[in-house]
TORKOL-4160 file (C-alpha; in steps of 0.2 Angstrom, whole numbers, padded with zeros to 4 digits, m for minus):
177
<pt num="1" X="0087" Y="0036" Z="m0068"/>
<pt num="2" X="0078" Y="0039" Z="m0085"/>
<pt num="3" X="0079" Y="0057" Z="m0081"/>
<pt num="4" X="0098" Y="0057" Z="m0077"/>
<pt num="5" X="0096" Y="0056" Z="m0058"/>
<pt num="6" X="0110" Y="0044" Z="m0052"/>
<pt num="7" X="0109" Y="0045" Z="m0033"/>
<pt num="8" X="0091" Y="0039" Z="m0031"/>
<pt num="9" X="0086" Y="0023" Z="m0022"/>
<pt num="10" X="0068" Y="0017" Z="m0022"/>
<pt num="11" X="0062" Y="0003" Z="m0011"/>
<pt num="12" X="0046" Y="m0007" Z="m0013"/>
<pt num="13" X="0043" Y="m0015" Z="0004"/>
<pt num="14" X="0032" Y="m0013" Z="0019"/>
<pt num="15" X="0037" Y="0004" Z="0027"/>
<pt num="16" X="0036" Y="m0004" Z="0044"/>
<pt num="17" X="0049" Y="m0017" Z="0039"/>
<pt num="18" X="0062" Y="m0006" Z="0030"/>
<pt num="19" X="0079" Y="m0006" Z="0038"/>
<pt num="20" X="0088" Y="0008" Z="0029"/>
<pt num="21" X="0102" Y="0011" Z="0043"/>
<pt num="22" X="0105" Y="0030" Z="0042"/>
<pt num="23" X="0111" Y="0032" Z="0025"/>
<pt num="24" X="0098" Y="0043" Z="0017"/>
<pt num="25" X="0099" Y="0062" Z="0016"/>
<pt num="26" X="0080" Y="0062" Z="0013"/>
<pt num="27" X="0067" Y="0049" Z="0017"/>
<pt num="28" X="0051" Y="0052" Z="0007"/>
<pt num="29" X="0035" Y="0044" Z="0012"/>
<pt num="30" X="0020" Y="0047" Z="0001"/>
<pt num="31" X="0003" Y="0041" Z="0007"/>
<pt num="32" X="0010" Y="0028" Z="0019"/>
<pt num="33" X="0004" Y="0034" Z="0036"/>
<pt num="34" X="m0015" Y="0035" Z="0031"/>
<pt num="35" X="m0014" Y="0016" Z="0028"/>
<pt num="36" X="m0007" Y="0012" Z="0045"/>
<pt num="37" X="m0017" Y="0010" Z="0061"/>
<pt num="38" X="m0013" Y="0023" Z="0074"/>
<pt num="39" X="m0003" Y="0011" Z="0085"/>
<pt num="40" X="0009" Y="0008" Z="0069"/>
<pt num="41" X="0013" Y="0027" Z="0067"/>
<pt num="42" X="0026" Y="0026" Z="0081"/>
<pt num="43" X="0035" Y="0012" Z="0071"/>
<pt num="44" X="0034" Y="0022" Z="0055"/>
<pt num="45" X="0043" Y="0037" Z="0064"/>
<pt num="46" X="0056" Y="0024" Z="0071"/>
<pt num="47" X="0059" Y="0017" Z="0053"/>
<pt num="48" X="0061" Y="0035" Z="0046"/>
<pt num="49" X="0073" Y="0041" Z="0060"/>
<pt num="50" X="0083" Y="0025" Z="0057"/>
<pt num="51" X="0084" Y="0027" Z="0038"/>
<pt num="52" X="0089" Y="0046" Z="0038"/>
<pt num="53" X="0107" Y="0052" Z="0040"/>
<pt num="54" X="0109" Y="0061" Z="0057"/>
<pt num="55" X="0107" Y="0078" Z="0048"/>
<pt num="56" X="0094" Y="0070" Z="0035"/>
<pt num="57" X="0076" Y="0075" Z="0034"/>
<pt num="58" X="0060" Y="0065" Z="0033"/>
<pt num="59" X="0046" Y="0072" Z="0021"/>
<pt num="60" X="0029" Y="0063" Z="0023"/>
<pt num="61" X="0013" Y="0067" Z="0013"/>
<pt num="62" X="m0003" Y="0060" Z="0018"/>
<pt num="63" X="m0022" Y="0064" Z="0017"/>
<pt num="64" X="m0029" Y="0073" Z="0032"/>
<pt num="65" X="m0046" Y="0080" Z="0037"/>
<pt num="66" X="m0048" Y="0099" Z="0040"/>
<pt num="67" X="m0062" Y="0098" Z="0052"/>
<pt num="68" X="m0054" Y="0088" Z="0066"/>
<pt num="69" X="m0065" Y="0073" Z="0063"/>
<pt num="70" X="m0056" Y="0057" Z="0058"/>
<pt num="71" X="m0064" Y="0046" Z="0044"/>
<pt num="72" X="m0060" Y="0029" Z="0037"/>
<pt num="73" X="m0062" Y="0022" Z="0019"/>
<pt num="74" X="m0063" Y="0003" Z="0019"/>
<pt num="75" X="m0066" Y="m0006" Z="0003"/>
<pt num="76" X="m0066" Y="m0025" Z="0005"/>
<pt num="77" X="m0053" Y="m0034" Z="0015"/>
<pt num="78" X="m0038" Y="m0027" Z="0007"/>
<pt num="79" X="m0039" Y="m0008" Z="0007"/>
<pt num="80" X="m0041" Y="0004" Z="0021"/>
<pt num="81" X="m0037" Y="0022" Z="0022"/>
<pt num="82" X="m0038" Y="0033" Z="0038"/>
<pt num="83" X="m0041" Y="0051" Z="0035"/>
<pt num="84" X="m0035" Y="0059" Z="0051"/>
<pt num="85" X="m0035" Y="0077" Z="0058"/>
<pt num="86" X="m0020" Y="0087" Z="0052"/>
<pt num="87" X="m0014" Y="0089" Z="0070"/>
<pt num="88" X="m0013" Y="0070" Z="0073"/>
<pt num="89" X="0003" Y="0067" Z="0063"/>
<pt num="90" X="0015" Y="0079" Z="0072"/>
<pt num="91" X="0009" Y="0072" Z="0089"/>
<pt num="92" X="0010" Y="0054" Z="0084"/>
<pt num="93" X="0028" Y="0057" Z="0076"/>
<pt num="94" X="0035" Y="0069" Z="0090"/>
<pt num="95" X="0043" Y="0055" Z="0100"/>
<pt num="96" X="0055" Y="0052" Z="0086"/>
<pt num="97" X="0054" Y="0067" Z="0074"/>
<pt num="98" X="0054" Y="0086" Z="0076"/>
<pt num="99" X="0042" Y="0095" Z="0065"/>
<pt num="100" X="0050" Y="0108" Z="0055"/>
<pt num="101" X="0036" Y="0113" Z="0043"/>
<pt num="102" X="0018" Y="0108" Z="0038"/>
<pt num="103" X="0008" Y="0114" Z="0024"/>
<pt num="104" X="m0007" Y="0108" Z="0013"/>
<pt num="105" X="m0006" Y="0103" Z="m0005"/>
<pt num="106" X="m0021" Y="0097" Z="m0017"/>
<pt num="107" X="m0027" Y="0080" Z="m0012"/>
<pt num="108" X="m0033" Y="0072" Z="m0028"/>
<pt num="109" X="m0034" Y="0084" Z="m0042"/>
<pt num="110" X="m0038" Y="0072" Z="m0056"/>
<pt num="111" X="m0049" Y="0060" Z="m0046"/>
<pt num="112" X="m0062" Y="0075" Z="m0043"/>
<pt num="113" X="m0067" Y="0074" Z="m0061"/>
<pt num="114" X="m0066" Y="0055" Z="m0065"/>
<pt num="115" X="m0080" Y="0044" Z="m0060"/>
<pt num="116" X="m0069" Y="0030" Z="m0054"/>
<pt num="117" X="m0059" Y="0041" Z="m0042"/>
<pt num="118" X="m0041" Y="0037" Z="m0039"/>
<pt num="119" X="m0041" Y="0020" Z="m0048"/>
<pt num="120" X="m0047" Y="0029" Z="m0064"/>
<pt num="121" X="m0033" Y="0042" Z="m0062"/>
<pt num="122" X="m0020" Y="0029" Z="m0060"/>
<pt num="123" X="m0026" Y="0020" Z="m0075"/>
<pt num="124" X="m0026" Y="0037" Z="m0085"/>
<pt num="125" X="m0008" Y="0040" Z="m0081"/>
<pt num="126" X="m0003" Y="0022" Z="m0086"/>
<pt num="127" X="m0008" Y="0026" Z="m0104"/>
<pt num="128" X="0005" Y="0034" Z="m0115"/>
<pt num="129" X="m0005" Y="0050" Z="m0118"/>
<pt num="130" X="m0010" Y="0051" Z="m0100"/>
<pt num="131" X="0008" Y="0049" Z="m0094"/>
<pt num="132" X="0014" Y="0061" Z="m0106"/>
<pt num="133" X="0001" Y="0074" Z="m0101"/>
<pt num="134" X="0005" Y="0072" Z="m0083"/>
<pt num="135" X="0023" Y="0074" Z="m0086"/>
<pt num="136" X="0020" Y="0090" Z="m0095"/>
<pt num="137" X="0008" Y="0097" Z="m0083"/>
<pt num="138" X="0017" Y="0092" Z="m0067"/>
<pt num="139" X="0027" Y="0108" Z="m0066"/>
<pt num="140" X="0012" Y="0119" Z="m0069"/>
<pt num="141" X="0002" Y="0109" Z="m0055"/>
<pt num="142" X="0016" Y="0113" Z="m0043"/>
<pt num="143" X="0015" Y="0131" Z="m0047"/>
<pt num="144" X="m0004" Y="0131" Z="m0048"/>
<pt num="145" X="m0007" Y="0121" Z="m0032"/>
<pt num="146" X="m0011" Y="0136" Z="m0020"/>
<pt num="147" X="m0024" Y="0143" Z="m0033"/>
<pt num="148" X="m0031" Y="0125" Z="m0035"/>
<pt num="149" X="m0034" Y="0124" Z="m0016"/>
<pt num="150" X="m0043" Y="0141" Z="m0016"/>
<pt num="151" X="m0053" Y="0135" Z="m0031"/>
<pt num="152" X="m0058" Y="0119" Z="m0022"/>
<pt num="153" X="m0063" Y="0129" Z="m0006"/>
<pt num="154" X="m0074" Y="0141" Z="m0017"/>
<pt num="155" X="m0082" Y="0126" Z="m0026"/>
<pt num="156" X="m0086" Y="0117" Z="m0010"/>
<pt num="157" X="m0096" Y="0132" Z="m0004"/>
<pt num="158" X="m0106" Y="0133" Z="m0020"/>
<pt num="159" X="m0119" Y="0123" Z="m0029"/>
<pt num="160" X="m0105" Y="0114" Z="m0039"/>
<pt num="161" X="m0099" Y="0106" Z="m0023"/>
<pt num="162" X="m0107" Y="0088" Z="m0028"/>
<pt num="163" X="m0094" Y="0088" Z="m0042"/>
<pt num="164" X="m0080" Y="0086" Z="m0029"/>
<pt num="165" X="m0076" Y="0072" Z="m0017"/>
<pt num="166" X="m0089" Y="0071" Z="m0003"/>
<pt num="167" X="m0077" Y="0073" Z="0011"/>
<pt num="168" X="m0065" Y="0089" Z="0012"/>
<pt num="169" X="m0049" Y="0080" Z="0013"/>
<pt num="170" X="m0033" Y="0088" Z="0008"/>
<pt num="171" X="m0015" Y="0082" Z="0009"/>
<pt num="172" X="m0002" Y="0089" Z="0021"/>
<pt num="173" X="0016" Y="0089" Z="0018"/>
<pt num="174" X="0026" Y="0086" Z="0034"/>
<pt num="175" X="0044" Y="0090" Z="0035"/>
<pt num="176" X="0053" Y="0082" Z="0050"/>
<pt num="177" X="0071" Y="0081" Z="0057"/>
């Protein structure tokens, strides 16, 4: 709303409990499926289908592995993230959703360079200067995304690889109907 967008509704709730009832043109889920167990993915697909209008789309973005090997990141009792092979999500969702398009995007551009990873990146963007910088850089990052992915691949194959996250994890966008 601060940017003049009036027809936007944001819900902060468990994705598995959301009851949207077919009223949304676009259902957007960012980094949700990676925090769900595999047996919960079917429920996520049901919720998305139920929330989207009949001609609506579902856009999900989640981290995936590129080597067909699943990985898990568990930190204490309140954080778990599943990095699944990129081909798993379309299979898991296909009972309810038809995949229209799938493509990669940079996973964590900023955390590659921050000692505290994603947590430090979030804290930086909460500061006034960090938020302003991200707002100004966001359009360029969208444009630069393919180049950044090529750069990441090149760095992973070089002696600079230890500067990046230890696991090659990217994020894929999935567009469903």
